[in-house]
N, C-alpha and C positions, 0 to 999 in steps of 0.2 A: 206872605210874599212868596211862596214857594211857587202857588198854583201857576202864575203865568209861567213860571219857568216850567215846570212839567208839562204844560198845555205846547208850550214853543219847540219844545224837545219831540214832543207825540208829533207835535204837527211835521219835524224834519224831516222825521221817520217815517211818516207817511209817505212824504211829498221824495224821499229817498228810494223808497219802493217803488212807489209808481212813476217815477222819475222822467227824463227824456228818455224814452226808449228802453227803460228797464237801465237795472245793475251793469256797469263796465265788464265785459267779456276779457279773461287774460287769454290770450293763445292756449295757454297750459290747460283750458278746460277745454277745449276740443282738439284731442290728438291729432286727428285729419286735416286740419287747418294750420297747425305751426309751421313756421319756416324751417325747412330741414337743416340739418347742420352736416350735413354728410356730402359737403364740396360739390353736390350737383349744382347743375348750371341754371338760373332764373333769367326768364325772357323779361328785359329791363324796357326796352321800346321797340313799338316797328317805325321803322321810317320810312312811308309811305313816296308815289310821287317819283320815284326813281327808275325813271323810262330809260331801257337800254342799259342798266347798271351792267358791266363785264366783269371785272377787278377789282381786288382793292388792296392796300398796303399800309401798315401800321410802321415809321421808320421809329423800333426800338431801339432805345439807349440813344434819339438824337429828340428828344422832346417831344414822343409819343405823338406825331402827327399824323392826321389819318388822311391818305390820297385815295381817291374814286375815281376810278377809270369807266368810261361811258361809252358806248356804241350801239350808235341808234340805227346804223346800217342804211339801205338806200345807194342810190349812185350820186355819181358826179364826182368832180374835179378838186382840189382844193378850195375853188370857191364856194362850193358845199360843203358846209362844217358836217362831218359824219362823227365825230367822237370828239372828245374832251376829257379834260384832267379836271378834278375841282378838289379843294381843301375842304376839309370838314374838320369843325369841333368835336374832340370826341364825345361830347355830352350832346349836341344839338345836330337834327340833321338840316340848319340852315348854315350852307356852303360858305366860304371868306372867298368870294372872287367869284366871278361866275364869266369864263372858264378862269381858273389859277393861270394859267399858261394861254397867253392870248394865240401864238404862231400854233398851238394845238387845232388851229382847224384847217391845217395841211394834212391832220390824217386822214387815212383812206377809210383803213379798218382796222383800228385799235386793237387787241385782241388780249395783252397781260400787261402788268406794272410791277415794278420791282423799287426798292430803296437800299442805299447803303453808301459809306461815306459822305455824307450829306449831299448825295448825288441820287435822282431819280430817272428810271430807264425805264424808257415805255416801247414795246415791240407792237409793231404795225405789220399787220402782212401784205399792207399796199393793194394795189386796184390792176388783178394781170391783163385786164382790157386795156387801159391807159398805157400802161407799159407795152402792150404788143401792138398798139393803133399805128396803123399804116398810114401816113399821109398819102399817099399814091393811089391808095385802093379806096380809102375813106375808111377802113372796118379794122378791127383788130383779128377777126378769121384769117386763116391759110385759106390759100389758092383751093378752091373744089377739085379742079380738075384742071392743074398747071398745063398738062400737055395740048390741051384745047384753046385753053384762054393766053396764055402769054408765052412765048418761045423763052424767056428769063422769068420761070415762076417766082414771085417773094416768097418765103417763106416765113411762118409763122415763129418769130421771133422776137426775145426783149429787146425793143427800140429806145424805152426810155429807162433807165435803172434808177431815177429820182423816183418813180412810181412803184417801183418794185419793195417789196418787203422790206423794213429796215427798224435797227434800233436807233430811238433818239434817245441821247441824253439832256437833262436840264440841272440846273440846282435848284433846290430845294424852297428858294427863296422866289420863285419864278423866274419869268423872263424867256430868253430866248435860248433855241437848241443850242448847246454846248457843244457838241459833237452828233456824230450819226455815221452809220456803218451799216452794210449790206454785204451777202456769202452766195456768189453766184450757185455753189454748190446744193444749196439748200433751195429745194421747191415750193413747203410750208413751216412755217413755224407756229409751235403751239405757246410755249413758256418760256418767262424770261426768271433768271435770279441775278443777283448780284451780290460779291462777297468784301470785306475789309479792303485786300489789298487791291481793289480797283478794278477787280477780273468780271466779265460778265458771262452768264451761262445762256444757252439758248435751245431747246427741246424743239425737236422737229422731226420732219418726211425732210431725208434728204436724198440726192443722187450720186450712184458711185459708177464707175465702170468696172464689168464684170470680167473680168477674160476667162474665155472658153479655155478650158485644162487641155484639152487636146490639140489646139491650135493658139499658141499665143496670140497670133497677128488679129484674130475675131475679140472685139471688144464692144459690151453690148449694155446699154444703161440697164441701173437697174435703183427701184425705189427702197430704202433703208430706215428703219428708226435710229436717229443717233440724237447725243446730244453735245455738243461742242464748248468750248471756253474761249471768251478772246479776250487779249491784255493789250494794251494801252502800246502806241507807237511802233514802229515796222519791228519786225522779225530781224530783218539783218539792217544796217546802218543803209541808209537812202535805198533802200529797195524796197517798193509796194507790194503787198500782200496780191499775186495776180487773180486770186477769186473775190477780191474784194474792192471792186473798182472804186474811185471817187473819195478814198481817205488813205492817207498816211497815218492816222491816228490811232489806229487798230490792227492788230491781225490774230490770227486763229491760232491760239496755242496748239499747236499739233504733238505736244509731249502729254495731252490729257482728254480721250473721249471718253464716252457711255456709247457701247455698240450696242446693235439689235438681237434680241433674243430673248429665252423665257427664263434662264437662269438668274441669279441671286442677285446679280450687279448689271443684268442688259435688261433693255428695255424695250417694249412693242409700244408704237404709235403712243410715245410719254405725251403728256400735257402739261400741267402745272408743275413748277418746280419752286423748291425754296433753300438757299444756303443756311445750315446750322450755325451759330453765334457762338454757342458753347463746346463743350465737348471736343471731340475731333472735327468738327467741322466737316458733319455729311451732307451733302445733298441731296435732300427730299426729293422723290418724285412723284407723280399721282403716274403711274404705269399701267393705263386705258386699256391696252391692247392685253393684259396677262391679266388684268383685274386685281393688281397689286398697289401693295404704296409699298415706298422700298428708299432706305438711304445708302447712299453708294459714297464711295470714299474720292475726296476730290486732292488728294495726297498721291493717289498712285490709282495706274488703270487696272480694272477689274476687282476692285477690291469692296467687297461686301459688309456693311455697316449692320442694316436692321431690313429684315423684310416682315410685311403682314398680309395677308388676303381678306381679312375680317370674321374669320370662320369664330373665331372667340367669341364673338355678337351674337355667333345664331345664324347668321346671314352672309355668306361671301360679298364681298366687294363687286359692286354692278357700274363699270364704266365711270371710276375715280376722275373726277376733274381738274379737281384742285387741292394744296398741301401749304401746311404753314409751321414752323416752330417757333417757341418761346423762348424767351434768355433761360428757363428751368429746366430746358432741352427734351419738353415733350414738344409731340407733331401730332396735329389733326389736319384729318381728310376730307374731303369733301365728297362724298358718295354720290355723285349725280344722278343715275338714274335710279339708285336706293333711297334720295332722298332724305338724306339722312347727314350728319356730321359726327365723327367719331374722333376719340381723344386717345393716343399711348404714349408710353414714357419711350427713352431713349432706346431701353432694353427690346422694344417690339411689347410690350404688354399694353393689354386692353384695359383702359381706365373707366371711358364712361361714355354716354352718347351727350353732344353738347346739348341739340336743340329737342329736348324733352319736350318743355313746354310749348307751345302754339301759339302764334301772333296773336297779335291783339283785336284779331277777329275769330281768334278761337282756332286756327286752320293749320296743317302743316306745311312745312315747305314745299314748293313745288317745282322749281329747275334753280336748286341749288347752283350757283358756278362759279363763287369765290370767298375765301374768307382771310382774316386778318387778326393777330391774335397778338395779344401782349402777357404779361403775368396774370390776368384775372378777369380780362373780358376778351368776349370773343365778338366779333362783327363778321356776319355771313349775306352774302349778296343772294338772294333769290330773284333770278332776272325771270323766272315767269310769273311771279308776281308785282315784279316794279319795286319789290323793298329790299332796305337793309333791316336784316336783325341785330338787335344789340343786345347778349347774355355777357352776363356776369356772374362766375363760380363764387360760391358761397361758401362760409368760412367752414 
């Protein structure tokens, strides 16, 4: 009676050795292939077909919704959609609604997005030609030789402020514009952030009047780097901000500003900005002109919190474009021309590179322009490849 059992065991053993592809391989059998436990970032997914991806944001602490801003370029007015915002599930590249906000078709040249206090803010650089279009001459160009063409030359000037740069406010649930504003002292805005007090920050190239030291009567226009803060309502009851036509819902908060320069709390050509929700609530800045990333105080003018230049990585930053921070106090820099994403702690200590792993096609970042993060996930907008890369930090 034992022979059949012994034969069956022998047959089973032989089958196990031959098996379907051999014995099961444990990860620890191949040290070079096991999943690391060093808290490095792994590339989870490559979302393709994201043509015109420009910026993205996660509504931290508000249900972790992922909003993505698209800017496909081109020309045309409100009847020609050039930008839109879409809401995406955290785990899938299929948008919820297309676009999430129907009125977004009025966007001319959207470049940045921010979220706070259940609101979404979109920064639109506007359409300069439409803003300066002269219906009399049928052009947005200035008179080339006014002394010979017209006895009363028509200057190149803003004629339609609805077509200039502006901030648009929306509810997270979608729908129409809640409010909007512009500032005539700003020539070209680049980045936007919002805080829990309902204030909005804009990084930009601004225009100021520079007074001649030897003659105070002579003043010339000068382009400077600035970060301004805007607060709700009029600054003084019943008096609108003279530099913000068309709105009484906002005013520029002149009690706070970031000036241009190369110091620890000044900027040159500032791009992406992000308001930190922990600690002393710094405003993080991708300081493109100085090839640095900074955290500046939002409680006082000229207060420096942190400053990094990438040297700890062995290579300096090369035109940082975007920046974000998480609820643990870490901040993340998109080093655009360096084609990488770096993670630092709130003291400015370099922690790691996020984009160590290539995309699904085995390719590195080509033109990273935006980032959104939470406590373990990072979404990177690669405009060059029309992709969004989804990373997760390992345990």
